[in-house]
Backbone bond lengths (Angstrom), bond angles and torsions (degrees), N, CA, C in turn:
res aa  C-N    CA-C-N  psi(-1)  N-CA   C-N-CA  omega(-1)  CA-C   N-CA-C  phi
1 M - - - 1.465 - - 1.499 109.20 -
2 S 1.359 113.92 133.62 1.422 122.06 -174.12 1.423 110.28 -74.56
3 A 1.422 117.41 154.52 1.342 118.79 -176.75 1.541 109.43 -85.75
4 L 1.360 118.63 160.61 1.415 125.74 -179.87 1.522 109.38 -67.31
5 P 1.302 122.08 138.60 1.518 123.92 176.51 1.540 107.63 -55.17
6 T 1.309 115.79 144.91 1.494 120.07 176.68 1.505 105.25 -128.43
7 G 1.285 115.15 160.98 1.524 121.74 170.45 1.549 106.32 81.91
8 P 1.338 114.15 -162.56 1.416 119.78 -174.25 1.470 117.19 -59.39
9 G 1.328 117.50 -24.45 1.419 122.55 -175.50 1.599 112.48 -79.96
10 R 1.408 116.51 -12.35 1.465 117.23 -172.71 1.608 107.53 -77.85
11 P 1.333 103.54 138.24 1.644 110.67 -176.48 1.494 107.76 -69.11
12 R 1.335 115.77 148.02 1.401 120.23 178.34 1.588 110.39 -104.53
13 T 1.242 117.47 139.19 1.459 119.88 -179.30 1.549 106.70 -100.47
14 A 1.420 110.18 133.92 1.391 117.41 177.64 1.478 114.07 -64.46
15 P 1.305 124.81 142.51 1.498 121.07 -178.31 1.536 112.80 -68.56
16 D 1.238 117.04 148.17 1.522 122.81 -177.40 1.511 102.37 -85.62
17 R 1.355 115.19 104.75 1.424 119.89 -177.32 1.602 112.07 -68.96
18 R 1.241 112.24 -27.67 1.485 115.70 175.48 1.562 109.15 -62.77
19 G 1.263 120.94 -36.54 1.409 120.97 178.36 1.499 111.18 -75.00
20 L 1.227 120.01 -39.01 1.463 126.08 -179.96 1.543 111.19 -61.61
21 R 1.362 114.92 -32.26 1.450 122.30 -176.60 1.580 109.73 -61.79
22 R 1.309 115.90 -23.47 1.462 118.14 -179.92 1.548 109.77 -63.84
23 F 1.330 115.47 -27.27 1.511 117.22 -171.17 1.502 106.81 -106.62
24 T 1.325 124.50 -14.65 1.433 124.76 178.62 1.539 115.61 -101.06
25 A 1.266 118.34 -25.84 1.427 126.61 -178.17 1.537 110.75 -71.76
26 P 1.296 119.99 139.26 1.527 119.17 174.38 1.460 111.98 -58.16
27 R 1.378 116.28 135.27 1.398 123.69 179.52 1.468 111.43 -82.72
28 P 1.377 120.85 144.38 1.404 122.06 -176.11 1.597 108.60 -74.01
29 P 1.214 117.87 146.80 1.515 117.39 -178.86 1.497 110.01 -55.63
30 R 1.274 113.34 145.60 1.458 123.14 176.54 1.522 113.76 -67.07
31 E 1.265 124.24 121.95 1.413 126.99 177.85 1.546 111.77 -74.68
32 E 1.309 109.48 119.56 1.531 115.92 177.96 1.459 115.10 -75.94
33 R 1.333 117.75 134.84 1.410 124.44 -179.39 1.495 115.23 -126.89
34 C 1.312 114.28 153.33 1.489 118.24 175.62 1.445 106.20 -60.91
35 E 1.335 115.39 136.14 1.475 117.40 -179.08 1.566 114.92 -93.03
36 L 1.350 113.53 11.44 1.490 120.97 170.55 1.443 109.37 -106.45
37 C 1.335 124.56 -50.79 1.488 123.80 -172.71 1.626 110.69 -110.98
38 G 1.414 115.86 -12.53 1.408 113.37 178.97 1.527 115.56 87.74
39 A 1.446 115.85 1.74 1.410 113.06 179.47 1.414 117.45 -74.78
40 A 1.377 119.54 149.09 1.447 118.57 -174.98 1.561 107.12 -71.10
41 L 1.374 110.71 146.29 1.473 114.68 -176.44 1.567 106.66 -106.47
42 P 1.334 119.36 140.71 1.424 124.84 178.82 1.568 111.69 -63.84
43 D 1.262 115.36 166.46 1.574 121.62 -178.86 1.546 106.81 -70.80
44 V 1.281 120.91 -28.35 1.401 121.42 -179.77 1.583 109.96 -61.35
45 P 1.290 117.95 155.88 1.512 119.98 177.53 1.499 107.79 -58.77
46 H 1.470 110.44 141.47 1.435 120.31 179.73 1.518 112.00 -122.91
47 R 1.266 115.80 168.18 1.479 119.55 -179.16 1.530 110.01 -78.25
48 H 1.298 113.44 167.14 1.509 120.34 -176.59 1.557 103.77 -129.29
49 L 1.384 107.63 155.04 1.522 119.17 173.12 1.558 104.50 -117.93
50 V 1.269 114.58 153.24 1.474 121.86 171.22 1.522 106.19 -100.25
51 D 1.383 111.38 125.52 1.425 123.14 176.45 1.547 104.53 -87.44
52 T 1.335 120.74 99.67 1.473 118.18 -173.07 1.432 110.65 -77.65
53 E 1.272 122.69 -18.54 1.534 120.31 177.44 1.501 108.26 -74.81
54 N 1.359 118.46 -46.28 1.461 118.88 -173.18 1.620 110.48 -97.52
55 R 1.279 114.76 4.98 1.475 118.19 179.70 1.547 112.12 53.22
56 A 1.316 117.69 50.91 1.406 123.25 -173.15 1.520 110.59 -141.21
57 L 1.312 118.29 163.31 1.387 123.99 174.98 1.504 112.19 -91.16
58 A 1.325 123.44 142.15 1.427 123.79 177.01 1.533 110.22 -124.12
59 C 1.227 121.78 140.18 1.496 125.51 174.86 1.392 112.32 -77.03
60 A 1.218 126.94 138.50 1.379 133.43 -174.72 1.529 115.89 -140.72
61 C 1.335 116.49 144.72 1.501 123.01 178.14 1.512 107.60 -79.87
62 G 1.301 114.27 167.77 1.460 121.14 -177.09 1.597 112.25 -63.60
63 P 1.314 123.88 -45.47 1.439 118.91 178.75 1.498 112.49 -67.72
64 C 1.287 121.56 -31.76 1.525 119.62 178.70 1.522 109.31 -72.85
65 T 1.313 117.16 -38.64 1.474 121.84 175.99 1.562 111.89 -60.37
66 Q 1.337 118.05 -46.00 1.396 122.78 177.66 1.545 114.90 -64.10
67 L 1.274 111.41 -34.93 1.561 116.62 175.07 1.535 113.42 -62.32
68 L 1.277 113.48 -39.19 1.474 119.16 176.67 1.543 119.94 -86.64
69 D 1.357 107.31 -12.80 1.587 116.95 -172.51 1.506 103.46 -93.49
70 R 1.244 124.03 -18.34 1.470 121.38 -171.14 1.526 115.09 -72.23
71 P 1.285 118.98 154.12 1.474 119.37 -176.26 1.581 107.92 -60.53
72 G 1.311 114.36 139.47 1.443 116.81 178.00 1.488 114.79 83.31
73 A 1.366 118.79 5.29 1.362 121.17 -176.31 1.594 110.74 -66.06
74 S 1.338 116.39 151.77 1.499 116.43 -179.53 1.551 114.11 -64.72
75 R 1.269 114.66 137.30 1.524 121.36 176.97 1.536 105.22 -84.98
76 G 1.216 117.87 72.97 1.515 120.64 179.65 1.455 111.87 -99.53
77 R 1.254 117.72 -146.05 1.449 122.80 -177.00 1.538 111.60 -69.99
78 F 1.331 120.08 -43.45 1.333 126.03 176.31 1.460 118.81 -92.21
79 R 1.356 123.93 130.53 1.362 126.56 173.00 1.495 113.62 -127.91
80 A 1.321 117.17 137.81 1.511 122.62 -174.79 1.389 109.81 -70.26
81 V 1.340 123.23 136.74 1.421 123.88 172.15 1.515 108.80 -86.13
82 P 1.371 116.77 123.85 1.427 124.80 -177.41 1.595 109.69 -73.50
83 S 1.265 111.82 171.46 1.577 114.30 -177.77 1.457 113.85 -115.37
84 R 1.338 122.44 9.04 1.505 120.40 179.48 1.479 113.92 -71.37
85 H 1.259 115.33 143.42 1.441 124.59 169.84 1.490 112.74 -123.83
86 L 1.347 122.25 120.11 1.431 120.87 179.11 1.573 105.07 -124.45
87 T 1.293 111.59 163.33 1.450 120.59 177.94 1.509 111.55 -141.45
88 D 1.306 118.80 142.65 1.406 128.72 -176.22 1.475 114.01 -110.45
89 P 1.349 126.01 77.15 1.463 124.09 -176.63 1.527 114.85 -65.39
90 G 1.358 115.62 -18.68 1.440 117.04 -176.97 1.609 113.07 -105.33
91 H 1.336 114.16 22.68 1.480 119.12 177.30 1.504 112.34 -61.71
92 R 1.270 115.78 163.42 1.544 123.37 -178.56 1.514 108.12 -119.16
93 I 1.301 119.31 33.81 1.466 120.44 172.08 1.497 112.27 -80.10
94 D 1.215 121.33 104.59 1.565 124.34 -172.28 1.565 105.93 -108.54
95 D 1.349 106.37 -172.85 1.516 114.41 178.20 1.547 113.90 -59.05
96 T 1.282 114.45 -41.31 1.507 117.77 177.53 1.534 111.86 -58.27
97 T 1.309 112.56 -48.40 1.580 113.53 178.90 1.478 113.06 -59.82
98 W 1.355 115.66 -35.78 1.459 120.36 -173.61 1.640 107.70 -70.28
99 E 1.337 110.11 -39.35 1.463 114.92 175.98 1.474 114.46 -63.23
100 L 1.372 118.11 -39.81 1.468 123.41 174.47 1.564 115.81 -58.95
101 L 1.358 114.52 -32.56 1.409 119.09 177.95 1.545 117.27 -74.51
102 R 1.363 112.06 -15.83 1.519 120.95 177.65 1.568 114.68 55.87
103 I 1.297 114.96 40.97 1.399 123.98 177.48 1.557 111.58 -88.61
104 P 1.277 122.14 112.44 1.490 123.41 -172.81 1.492 116.96 -74.41
105 V 1.326 114.59 -9.44 1.466 114.58 179.28 1.647 108.08 -125.98
106 G 1.309 111.31 -177.18 1.563 114.29 -172.60 1.499 116.32 -86.50
107 V 1.365 116.06 -1.40 1.483 118.23 -174.21 1.500 105.79 -136.71
108 A 1.332 116.40 133.94 1.431 124.55 177.59 1.566 110.63 -146.97
109 F 1.340 115.69 162.83 1.487 118.51 167.45 1.414 112.05 -145.46
110 F 1.194 115.67 154.58 1.535 123.81 -168.70 1.610 108.51 -128.66
111 F 1.264 117.32 134.25 1.564 117.69 167.79 1.508 106.68 -144.74
112 H 1.330 113.27 157.79 1.376 120.37 -178.49 1.469 108.74 -90.52
113 N 1.406 116.54 116.87 1.542 124.05 179.55 1.542 103.54 -89.30
114 S 1.325 107.59 115.91 1.578 115.87 -177.71 1.550 108.30 -71.20
115 A 1.367 115.52 -29.45 1.508 113.29 179.38 1.512 115.61 -67.33
116 L 1.394 110.42 -35.92 1.465 115.58 176.35 1.469 114.46 -90.92
117 G 1.211 118.38 -13.23 1.443 124.02 174.96 1.540 113.95 73.40
118 R 1.300 115.11 25.67 1.440 119.33 -176.47 1.562 111.31 -155.58
119 P 1.334 114.58 160.01 1.584 113.31 175.25 1.495 111.66 -70.84
120 V 1.348 109.64 154.65 1.488 119.29 -178.37 1.505 105.86 -126.51
121 A 1.266 117.07 137.88 1.509 123.45 178.23 1.577 106.72 -103.85
122 L 1.244 119.37 135.84 1.490 124.18 169.89 1.578 108.27 -138.39
123 Y 1.418 109.27 152.09 1.437 113.50 -179.86 1.549 109.66 -147.63
124 P 1.246 123.72 139.94 1.511 124.61 -173.50 1.566 110.89 -61.62
125 S 1.227 111.24 155.63 1.567 119.61 -178.70 1.540 108.85 -160.00
126 P 1.257 117.76 165.09 1.448 119.89 179.55 1.561 113.61 -60.64
127 A 1.400 115.76 -19.16 1.470 122.38 178.48 1.450 115.17 -98.27
128 G 1.379 116.87 -1.23 1.414 121.48 179.16 1.557 111.48 118.75
129 A 1.321 121.39 -143.22 1.434 119.17 -177.18 1.550 106.97 -90.33
130 T 1.265 117.41 129.11 1.419 126.42 172.22 1.545 111.68 -95.50
131 E 1.283 117.95 127.34 1.422 117.11 -171.41 1.625 109.63 -113.26
132 S 1.225 110.96 144.41 1.541 121.33 179.72 1.502 110.30 -144.13
133 E 1.271 120.47 162.23 1.475 130.45 -179.99 1.504 106.82 -104.53
134 P 1.357 117.87 112.65 1.554 114.71 177.52 1.465 105.72 -71.88
135 D 1.434 112.96 149.92 1.380 119.06 175.14 1.561 109.84 -66.32
136 P 1.329 118.56 141.70 1.365 120.71 -174.92 1.568 113.69 -58.38
137 S 1.274 119.06 -41.20 1.461 126.64 178.78 1.555 105.27 -62.41
138 A 1.316 120.19 -39.40 1.518 119.64 -179.64 1.508 109.47 -69.31
139 W 1.394 120.77 -39.63 1.336 120.03 177.49 1.577 115.35 -67.95
140 E 1.208 114.03 -29.20 1.447 120.79 172.91 1.497 111.52 -61.60
141 T 1.308 112.97 -39.85 1.517 121.51 177.78 1.591 109.34 -61.69
142 V 1.360 111.09 -45.17 1.563 117.47 176.44 1.520 109.42 -58.66
143 L 1.268 115.25 -50.48 1.477 120.09 -176.95 1.589 109.31 -55.62
144 S 1.192 118.19 -39.84 1.485 124.57 -179.24 1.569 110.04 -74.12
145 A 1.308 118.84 -26.53 1.513 127.69 -176.89 1.435 113.58 -80.07
146 T 1.382 118.84 -32.69 1.458 116.73 -175.55 1.587 104.77 -149.38
147 G 1.364 112.02 140.27 1.477 113.63 178.08 1.582 109.06 -76.89
148 L 1.192 118.94 -9.98 1.603 119.61 178.54 1.584 106.82 -61.05
149 A 1.349 115.18 -42.22 1.512 116.75 -175.26 1.499 114.84 -57.71
150 G 1.317 114.53 -32.59 1.449 115.96 -179.76 1.568 115.60 -88.09
151 M 1.337 113.62 -2.24 1.462 121.13 -177.01 1.564 110.93 -96.48
152 L 1.358 117.56 -9.54 1.501 118.80 -174.63 1.506 114.05 -60.50
153 E 1.317 111.43 130.43 1.463 115.35 167.67 1.497 112.56 -76.83
154 P 1.309 121.39 129.46 1.480 120.62 -172.62 1.479 110.02 -59.64
155 D 1.336 115.05 138.79 1.428 126.43 172.93 1.567 114.03 72.12
156 V 1.198 116.95 -21.05 1.493 116.40 -169.75 1.555 114.78 -116.50
157 E 1.380 116.59 -9.32 1.454 121.75 179.93 1.543 109.66 -128.70
158 A 1.216 121.15 156.14 1.473 125.45 -176.23 1.562 110.67 -139.41
159 L 1.286 112.93 146.03 1.407 120.09 173.37 1.550 105.90 -94.79
160 L 1.285 118.22 116.65 1.523 123.11 -173.51 1.529 106.51 -110.94
161 L 1.402 109.13 124.84 1.543 118.80 179.98 1.467 107.61 -120.76
162 R 1.269 112.98 145.52 1.502 126.30 169.87 1.473 115.16 -136.91
163 R 1.407 115.58 117.63 1.434 119.57 179.56 1.536 107.66 -104.49
164 S 1.436 113.11 117.41 1.415 116.56 -174.95 1.580 105.19 -154.96
165 G 1.395 113.65 139.97 1.430 118.53 -178.34 1.493 118.93 53.72
166 G 1.249 115.35 34.26 1.532 122.22 174.62 1.576 108.86 84.68
167 R 1.253 125.03 2.88 1.457 124.66 179.66 1.548 109.90 -131.16
168 T 1.384 112.85 161.53 1.482 116.31 -178.27 1.595 103.80 -123.04
169 E 1.315 113.23 138.01 1.514 122.05 173.49 1.531 100.92 -96.54
170 C 1.399 116.24 148.01 1.398 124.24 179.23 1.462 109.95 -138.37
171 H 1.420 116.58 118.98 1.470 118.71 -177.35 1.553 107.86 -138.87
172 L 1.319 112.79 151.36 1.419 121.34 168.04 1.543 108.37 -102.64
173 V 1.333 117.36 126.06 1.446 121.35 -175.10 1.489 106.68 -142.44
174 P 1.463 115.18 157.20 1.507 121.17 169.98 1.389 112.09 -54.37
175 V 1.309 121.26 143.17 1.452 127.78 -173.63 1.528 108.94 -66.70
176 D 1.335 122.01 -23.51 1.454 123.06 -178.07 1.625 107.27 -76.34
177 T 1.334 116.86 -22.97 1.416 120.30 -179.54 1.578 106.95 -70.33
178 T 1.365 121.21 -40.26 1.415 123.23 176.04 1.472 111.31 -61.00
179 Y 1.433 119.71 -42.84 1.400 116.36 179.91 1.514 115.42 -72.48
180 E 1.322 112.93 -17.53 1.471 117.49 172.56 1.585 104.72 -67.13
181 L 1.280 119.59 -45.06 1.424 124.23 -178.00 1.571 108.46 -61.22
182 V 1.282 115.57 -44.84 1.503 119.12 -178.77 1.546 109.06 -57.74
183 G 1.343 116.70 -47.42 1.392 123.23 -179.68 1.544 112.57 -61.96
184 R 1.287 117.62 -43.94 1.474 118.86 176.05 1.407 112.24 -64.30
185 M 1.322 123.14 -41.55 1.406 123.94 174.64 1.578 115.02 -61.27
186 R 1.188 115.76 -40.96 1.505 123.30 177.75 1.548 107.60 -61.51
187 L 1.284 118.59 -44.97 1.488 119.78 174.76 1.461 122.75 -63.48
188 T 1.393 112.33 -28.20 1.501 116.69 -167.83 1.476 106.08 -111.71
189 W 1.390 127.49 -12.27 1.358 128.46 -167.19 1.498 107.53 -65.57
190 Q 1.368 117.68 137.18 1.467 126.74 173.72 1.506 114.17 -138.81
191 G 1.255 115.40 138.49 1.498 115.43 177.20 1.506 114.66 68.91
192 F 1.359 113.38 -161.40 1.490 119.74 -175.05 1.589 112.29 -74.89
193 D 1.358 115.09 -44.14 1.446 120.45 -174.11 1.579 114.87 -100.72
194 G 1.343 115.43 12.80 1.500 117.09 -172.85 1.368 121.38 92.14
195 G 1.389 118.19 -31.83 1.481 119.88 173.62 1.596 108.27 82.44
196 P 1.330 111.89 160.97 1.547 119.42 -178.72 1.470 115.74 -56.36
197 R 1.296 119.51 -34.85 1.546 120.56 176.91 1.457 111.42 -62.63
198 A 1.312 121.94 -42.88 1.370 127.51 -177.34 1.554 113.45 -69.52
199 R 1.378 113.31 -38.56 1.380 121.50 176.46 1.453 110.58 -64.67
200 A 1.357 118.55 -43.78 1.438 122.02 179.21 1.512 111.01 -64.05
201 E 1.357 113.25 -41.71 1.539 115.67 176.57 1.549 111.43 -61.14
202 L 1.330 117.86 -39.14 1.473 121.79 -179.51 1.517 105.82 -67.25
203 D 1.255 123.03 -45.36 1.533 120.27 179.94 1.472 109.04 -62.27
204 A 1.257 122.01 -40.76 1.532 122.43 -177.64 1.485 107.19 -67.91
205 F 1.297 118.61 -37.80 1.583 121.99 -174.88 1.580 102.39 -66.47
206 F 1.336 119.89 -48.18 1.515 118.92 -176.76 1.492 111.20 -67.50
207 D 1.358 121.10 -30.12 1.404 126.24 175.66 1.523 108.84 -55.91
208 R 1.328 114.09 -46.43 1.501 119.47 -175.37 1.546 110.49 -72.31
209 V 1.327 117.06 -33.42 1.471 123.15 176.04 1.526 108.30 -61.59
210 R 1.370 114.84 -48.26 1.545 118.85 -178.44 1.499 111.63 -60.80
211 Q 1.301 117.96 -40.87 1.491 124.53 -177.35 1.467 111.74 -64.44
212 R 1.434 117.51 -32.41 1.501 122.28 -176.53 1.479 107.48 -91.98
213 A 1.257 120.80 -17.80 1.560 119.78 -167.38 1.542 106.97 -87.71
214 T 1.468 109.08 139.18 1.533 117.53 174.75 1.537 102.69 -100.04
215 P 1.346 114.43 139.85 1.440 119.20 176.87 1.568 114.55 -61.87
216 L 1.253 119.49 135.73 1.494 126.38 174.03 1.477 111.53 -52.95
217 R 1.304 121.27 117.11 1.463 127.35 -176.58 1.601 107.53 -54.00
218 G 1.206 120.57 128.13 1.433 126.83 176.00 1.509 107.10 91.68
219 S 1.292 124.54 -4.91 1.464 121.94 -174.27 1.534 107.25 -83.28
220 R 1.315 118.09 145.17 1.336 128.78 178.15 1.486 114.75 -103.76
221 A 1.328 116.93 126.95 1.525 114.17 -177.12 1.531 107.55 -84.69
């Protein structure tokens, strides 16, 4: 068998443009699927599960969510994220409480991590969610300052606080709502303090939370 030509005399083969098109053509959007049963998910918003082993959110179809959301469902690896939104206009979280929590920004959320057996504090930053461990005595102060803190379902609900203009907002929200906030802040954050676009996004986010939230029964505004 003769050797292939080398050097200047070697014939050149034209590139196969059909093959190149795989890398240059826009790719179709990835179809979302339920991470339990593999069923395709519709384009409309769908429910989420918390993967307690990997500390991550998982997309879920309606039947799988209902299976895990029913009373008496097994407390296994996956837990359905509920949809309730509550607000406590009569809470007593003041400047002193905020200082005890040692949160360096004006927004934070807290949830009870069942794997760790304690509450975890997170707050948005340009790099995503920054995690810290609240001091036990500081968390006890929060528990005494709002009834929402003691109502949290472990892993799937969060206490969302915002300190702005000398006052604090206090809401109970699904944990996927807080991660939506983290994602929006990461996409819009500019400069040291976030910039006007991030602040506008933050205002719009809390407007939506207020619209959905039901006041805590017995709370005084």
